[in-house]
N, C-alpha and C positions, 0 to 999 in steps of 0.2 A: 048605604051607598055601594052599589056593585062596581066592579072593574071588569070591563069586557074588551076582549081583543078582537079587532077586525083585521083579518089577514087577507090582503089584496093579492089574489092569485089568478087574475083573469088575462094578464098579458101574454103575448106570444113569443116575446124575446127574439125577434128577427135577427138582431145583430150577432147573436150567439151561433145561429145556425142549428142544424139538427132537425129531427123529425118531430120532436116534442117540445113544448114550451120549456124554457130554462129552468123554471121552478120545480120541474119534475125530473130533470136530468140527474144523473148520479154525481154525487160529491162525497168522497170517502165512503163509498159503498151504501149511500143513502140518498133519497131525493133531497134536493136543496130545501124545499119547503119544510121538511121535518125539523130542521134545526131551530127555526124561530118558533115552531109549534112546541118543541120540547121545552124551550125557555118559558113559554107561557104556561104550559102544562104543569111545570114544576114550580111556578110562582104563585103570587097572591091573586092572579087573574082568576075570576070566577067562572067565566064562560068565554067561548071563542066562536066567532062567526068567520067562515071562510067564504070568500067571494071568488068564484072561478069562471072560466070561459064558457061559452055556449057549448053544451053537450058534454061538459066535464064533471057534472055533478056526481053521477054514479061512480065514475072512475075515482074521484077523490074520496068519496064515502068508503069505497071498498079497499083501494090500494094505499090510501094515506090514513084516514081516520081509523078504520077498523083494523087494518094490518099493524099499525103502531100504537093502538090502544089509547087514543086521545079522547078520554071520556069527558073532557071539558068542552068539546066541540058540540055546540047546541044547534048549529045550522050550517048547511052548505048551500049557497044560493048562487045563481048565475049573475054575472056582472053585465056591463053594458059596453057600448062602443068605445068609450074613453075611460080612463082611470077614474075620473070624477063621477061618472055614471055608476061605476062599480062600487065606489065608496058609498054613494048614496043608497044603492041597493042594500049594502051591508048595514048601514044605519037603520034602514027600515026593518031589518031582520032581527035586531036585538030584542031581548025579552022584556026589557024595562027601560023607561025613560030616566029612571032614578040611578044614573050610573056615569062613570067616566069611561070613555072609549079610547082605546089604544090602537091607532091605525098603523098597520105594519106591512111593509112590502115583503111578500113571500120570498123574493129574491135577495133578501139580506139575511144570510145564515149566521151572522155573528152577533145576533141579539143576545144580551147577557142579563143575568139577575141584577147586576149593578146599574145598567142602563134603565131597566124597568123600574127599579127602586127610585132612581133620580127622577124619572118621568112622573111617577106617582107623587113624590113629594112636591114637585113644582106644580103639577096639575091641581092638587089639593090646595096649594097656597095661592095660585094665581088664576086658576080656571083653564089655563092653557100651558102646554109644554111641548116644544118642538126640539127634538134631539138634533144637535148639530156640532160641528167641530170648527175651530178657527181655521180660516184659510192660511195655507202656508205660502202660496205662490202670489206674486204681484198680479193683479187682474187689470186688464185694459178694456175700456169701452171703445168700440170701433164703429165707424160708420159703414154704410153699404159698399163703399169703395175700398174698405180695408185699411183706412187711416185711423189712427188713434184719436179719439175725441177727448178722453179724460182718463185719469188714473185714480180710482177711488182709494182712499186711505184703508190699508189692509187691516188695521186694528178694528174696523167696523164690519169686516166681512167674515161671514160664516158659511160653511158648506153644510147644507141641510141634509139630514138623514131621516130614518124613522126608528122608533115609533113617534107619531105626532098625536098628542093626547089632549083631549078636551072634555069638558063637562058636556054631556050628551045634548041637553036642550039647546046650548049655544051653537054647537057645530051643526046640529040638525037644522036649526032655523037658518043658519047661514047657507047651508046647502039648498034649502027650499028657495031662498032668494036667488041663489046662483042658477038654479034650474030654470028660472024665468028669463034668463039672459041668453045671449048667443053662445056663451061658454068661452069666449076668447081670453087668452092671457092668464089662465090658471093652470099651474103644473103640479101643485100639491095642495094639501088640506090647509096648511097655514095660509096660502094665498086666498083661499075661500074665506077664511076667517078675517084676514086683513081687509078684503074688499067688501064683504057682506055681513060680517059679524059685529058683535057689540063689545068684544074684549080685545085688548092688545095681545099680541102673540109673544110669549116668553120663551127664550132660548134656554135649553137644558144641555149641559155638557155631555157630548156623546163620546165616541171612541173612534180613532182612526182606523181600527180594524173593522169597523161596522160598515163594510163596503156593500154596494149593490152589484150583483153579477150582471154585467151588461155585455161583455165581450169574452172570447175564449180565454184570454189571459187572466181574467178575473177568477176563473176556476182554479188556476194554478195558485194565485195569491190566497184565495179562501182556504184551499187545501193546506197550504203552509200555516196559516193562522190556526186552523182547527187542529193540526198536528201539534202545534206549539201549546195549545190548551191541554192536550192529553199527554204531552211528553213523548209522543211516538216519533 
């Protein structure tokens, strides 16, 4: 049974600003995407598929894969209009159906060997593994007028991260069913499994440092975390 990483790098990162997508911006003198690729390259992951935006295939092959010697990258393919379309394209590009797939946001540079190991352990045990951390803040559900409707019990709330890991056949079949719908209401791979899959989604303990870079402030935070790792 192989273990295959699917790195989703097709987003434009509009909230960050700049002339290039956030995953290719500089973070501690390297493109953001290289950090999660490093983690996969040095791990048990057998191969990697990178899903990129339209027109970015050659750039990623030359400036990321070749430049940083990622010999586990087996394919670089174009994504689609939505993240779900990009993941589906990535699933279609893997070399074998006999595998677990680790679906990772390119804009999460703090992927670690420990997170990958826990994802592998839970995926092999349960067929699904979605990395997440317990919610620290109280969460309110509000109506369209801004009034609180209810306050969910915080002990049941988790903030979801990536990787989101599944047995290939299960998540691929769920995405095939999802592709036949209008696509409303799905924001991550776990949601696709919840709505269209045949397995319950298992939560795997993540790390509060495993942030997704979304705004300029996130670059500052990620840089601090990375320097903390190296002791710089």
